[in-house]
LUMSELUM-505834 format. One record per residue (C-alpha): x, z, y; residue in one letter. Coordinates in pm, whole numbers, padded with zeros to 5 digits, always signed. Each point is the difference from the previous one (the first is absolute). Layout:
XZYa;...
END
This chain:
+18105-08459-02939m;+00073-00068+00365r;-00098-00384-00072t;-00338+00100-00162r;-00061+00243+00252q;+00066-00257+00277f;-00237-00274-00179f;-00269+00247-00038r;-00019+00168+00389d;+00054-00354+00155y;-00074-00296-00221v;-00303+00134-00252v;-00152+00260+00288n;-00288-00174+00179n;+00076-00302-00178l;-00345-00170+00035g;+00000+00064+00400l;+00362-00177-00017k;-00129-00281-00208v;-00273-00034+00234l;+00216+00006+00303a;+00183-00296-00124v;-00282-00209-00064v;-00131+00060+00338i;+00362-00073+00141s;+00004-00314-00232i;-00362-00112+00125g;+00095+00007+00362l;+00308-00189-00038w;-00183-00287-00186w;-00283+00003+00267l;+00258+00008+00300v;+00183-00276-00187s;-00294-00201-00051r;-00105+00011+00373d;+00086-00302+00208p;+00208+00032+00279t;-00178-00082+00345v;+00115-00045+00332e;-00214+00135+00309s;+00102+00014+00385i;-00095+00309+00210v;+00013+00094+00347t;+00218+00318+00038a;+00064+00173+00330p;+00334+00102+00110i;+00107+00382-00001e;+00270+00112+00241f;+00241+00292-00078l;+00188+00230+00255h;-00202-00212+00276a;+00140+00116+00323p;-00241+00194+00218e;+00121-00102+00345n;-00008-00380-00092l;-00321-00205-00012v;+00030-00309-00261m;-00141-00354+00100t;-00019-00312-00253a;-00138-00345+00018d;-00165+00028-00298s;-00172+00325-00170p;+00154+00269-00184f;-00068-00152-00336e;+00143-00232-00262v;-00175-00246-00303h;+00144+00136-00308v;+00015-00231-00340a;-00041+00236-00315v;-00019-00053-00366s;-00061+00198-00317g;-00224+00018-00301p;-00352-00140+00118e;-00159+00352-00083r;+00209+00181+00233i;-00003-00222+00272i;-00376-00039-00012r;-00033+00394+00024s;+00257+00049+00266m;-00074+00161+00307d;+00142-00176+00279q;+00031+00296+00195a;+00296+00086-00212e;+00216-00293+00130i;+00162+00029+00334n;+00357-00105+00163a;+00217+00264+00110i;+00244-00035+00252i;+00249+00261+00155d;+00063+00032+00350l;+00253+00250+00019s;+00243-00034+00266g;-00193-00272+00180v;+00092-00035+00386k;-00219-00181+00298p;+00035-00385-00036g;-00087-00270-00265e;+00078+00027-00371r;-00097-00209-00298t;-00083+00162-00321f;+00016-00142-00355d;-00266+00031-00241l;+00041-00080-00368n;-00150+00110-00332p;+00251+00319-00013r;-00191+00127+00319q;-00355+00003-00141i;-00148+00275-00188h;-00222-00123-00277a;-00206+00186-00314p;+00211+00024-00292r;-00050-00297-00237g;-00029-00245+00329v;+00311-00211+00064k;+00048-00133+00373v;+00067-00382-00011e;+00030-00049+00373r;-00055+00102+00362v;-00174-00196+00280v;+00140+00024+00258p;+00368+00073-00086s;+00103+00147+00335q;-00172+00181+00270i;+00110+00006+00345h;-00060+00330+00202i;+00043+00068+00355e;+00066+00394+00095f;-00071+00102+00346n;+00020+00332+00166p;-00371+00125+00055s;-00105+00019+00378a;-00299+00085+00195t;-00097-00147+00365r;-00288+00068+00251t;-00155-00320+00089v;-00286-00105+00253e;-00373-00072-00166v;-00113-00311+00140r;-00354-00050-00031p;-00159-00371-00088r;-00341-00025+00145v;-00264-00269-00044i;-00326-00122+00100g;-00214-00170+00283a;-00105+00154+00309f;-00298-00045+00267v;+00040-00249+00230s;+00254+00101+00278g;+00158+00286-00177y;+00285+00051-00179g;+00246+00270-00151i;+00150+00193+00285t;+00186+00276-00230d;+00062+00093-00348v;+00144+00335-00077t;+00093+00092-00370p;+00021+00376-00125d;+00242+00088-00119p;+00204-00243+00195a;+00314+00039-00235t;+00074+00055-00397i;+00312+00068-00197v;+00084-00228-00226i;+00268+00002-00308e;+00159-00222-00254g;+00362-00172-00041p;+00187+00043+00350a;+00049-00388+00040n;-00359-00064-00048r;-00133+00274+00206v;+00238-00090+00284n;-00161-00332-00011a;-00368+00112+00065i;-00098+00020+00376e;-00368+00111-00028m;-00272+00088-00252a;-00317-00214+00053i;-00363+00086-00039t;-00268-00179-00231d;-00205-00159+00228p;-00240+00193+00238v;-00325-00226+00068d;-00104+00104+00357a;-00252-00250+00022t;-00280+00091+00252g;+00171+00279+00159v;-00072+00067+00395m;+00200+00283+00108g;+00178+00184-00249k;-00021+00062-00376a;+00207+00169-00280t;+00069-00149-00340f;+00178+00148-00318t;+00235-00201-00160t;+00346-00005-00186h;+00349-00106+00054a;+00274-00181-00219y;+00309-00130+00013v;+00080-00376-00145p;+00285+00113-00205d;-00110+00106-00358p;+00336+00204-00040l;-00088+00229+00311v;-00275+00237+00020r;-00205+00205+00245i;+00175+00366-00063q;-00365+00174+00085h;-00247-00255-00013p;-00307+00117+00215t;-00321-00179+00177p;+00072-00157+00317i;-00243+00026+00258h;-00009-00314+00246v;-00202+00018+00342t;-00060-00304+00118v;-00116-00031+00379t;-00183-00308+00150t;-00061-00090+00383g;-00056-00313+00217k;+00220-00256-00077s;+00086-00323+00152s;+00044-00156-00292r;-00352-00062-00048g;-00188+00009-00343a;+00236+00276-00139g;+00198-00060-00268q;+00283+00285-00084p;
END
């Protein structure tokens, strides 16, 4: 009796839907099994877990890798590349240099996609304490002047700015330089608005602000006045 009841409740009940589900499953399996396997190469960003707040990371190459993936053509063609990324755990890192291995186990990829290889297989990162420093602003003035006139004074406002970045890079910066100011034809005094920059891309100006450069010209023994 119990067997008959079990058969009626779990086999016969909604039999049509169950048969349809089996047919769909077999159909999907058939489609996947017929789908050829293809390989593709994508560029994926490196994501860092537990990144230290007091250290600045620098590397000789961008924080990204090239990942070779394979899988059914249907999945690979419709794959969103944003779903693929490399993950590095930075727990416990200290100031200094460290090399991290990059292998398929560290790549997050969509289901059904197999990671074949990662290039590069390692990334070398330098960890430096963050630092700030005040440096002078050095204006760059160009132009030609009336014969007998030359530059007698150049004054930037503000005269100093604060820079920030990795301590070793910040300490190597002696000054910030302005974009060229063309003072051609100035007789007396004129003020120009420009911007300052530092030559190291890993160091930035903490609070970028326009720089007002006042150029004063006067009688010069140099003659035909170049700045």
